[in-house]
C-alpha positions in Angstrom: 1.7 -2.8 -3.3 1.9 0.7 -2.2 3.4 1.9 1.1 4.5 5.0 3.0 8.1 5.8 3.6 7.6 4.3 7.2 7.5 0.9 5.6 10.7 1.3 3.8 12.7 -1.6 5.4 14.3 -4.7 3.9 12.1 -7.0 5.8 8.9 -5.5 4.7 10.1 -5.5 1.1 11.0 -9.2 1.4 7.6 -10.1 2.8 5.8 -8.2 0.0 8.0 -9.9 -2.7 7.4 -13.3 -0.9 3.7 -13.1 -1.7 4.4 -12.2 -5.3 3.8 -8.4 -5.3 5.9 -5.7 -6.3 6.7 -3.0 -3.5 6.1 0.6 -4.6 7.4 2.4 -1.5 9.4 5.6 -1.7 13.0 5.2 -0.2 13.8 7.0 2.9 16.3 9.9 2.7 19.1 8.0 4.7 18.9 4.7 2.5 22.2 4.1 0.8 20.7 1.9 -2.0 17.6 3.4 -3.6 15.1 0.9 -4.6 13.0 1.2 -7.8 10.0 3.6 -7.2 7.3 4.8 -9.6 5.8 8.1 -8.5 3.2 7.7 -11.3 1.8 4.6 -9.6 2.2 6.1 -6.2 -0.4 8.8 -7.0 -3.3 6.3 -6.7 -2.4 5.8 -3.0 -3.7 9.3 -2.2 -7.2 8.4 -3.4 -7.3 5.3 -1.2 -6.2 7.4 1.9 -8.8 9.9 1.3 -11.5 7.1 1.1 -10.5 5.8 4.5 -10.4 9.3 6.0 -13.9 9.9 4.6 -15.1 6.6 6.2 -13.5 7.5 9.5 -15.7 10.6 9.7 -18.3 8.2 10.9 -17.8 7.6 14.6 -19.2 4.1 14.5 -16.7 3.1 11.9 -13.7 4.9 13.5 -14.2 3.5 16.9 -15.5 0.1 15.8 -18.5 -0.1 18.2 -19.9 -3.3 16.6 -18.5 -6.6 18.1 -19.4 -8.9 15.2 -17.7 -8.5 11.8 -20.9 -8.7 9.8 -22.4 -5.8 11.8 -19.1 -3.8 11.2 -19.2 -4.6 7.6 -22.8 -3.4 7.3 -21.8 -0.1 9.1 -18.9 0.4 6.7 -21.3 -0.3 3.7 -23.8 2.2 5.0 -21.1 4.8 5.7 -19.6 4.4 2.2 -23.1 4.7 0.6 -24.0 7.8 2.5 -20.6 9.6 2.1 -20.4 8.9 -1.6 -24.0 9.2 -2.5 -24.5 12.6 -0.9 
């Protein structure tokens, strides 16, 4: 599971490990014990962030106008189709 430096706490790492995943979070500068971190695996996180930023260009998705989850899901699907098809 990838995370930002802001999630580099022992509590978050324990929760991730409790669900059976391996945390891949870059250590903060002030951390004494540096946990294992793979920069190669961390590169994929950028693609995920760019996808979310591209979806948030659509105001309806960013502000979540829809009250029902099914309508919001449909808006996200339409926004994804339009933004990646065009």
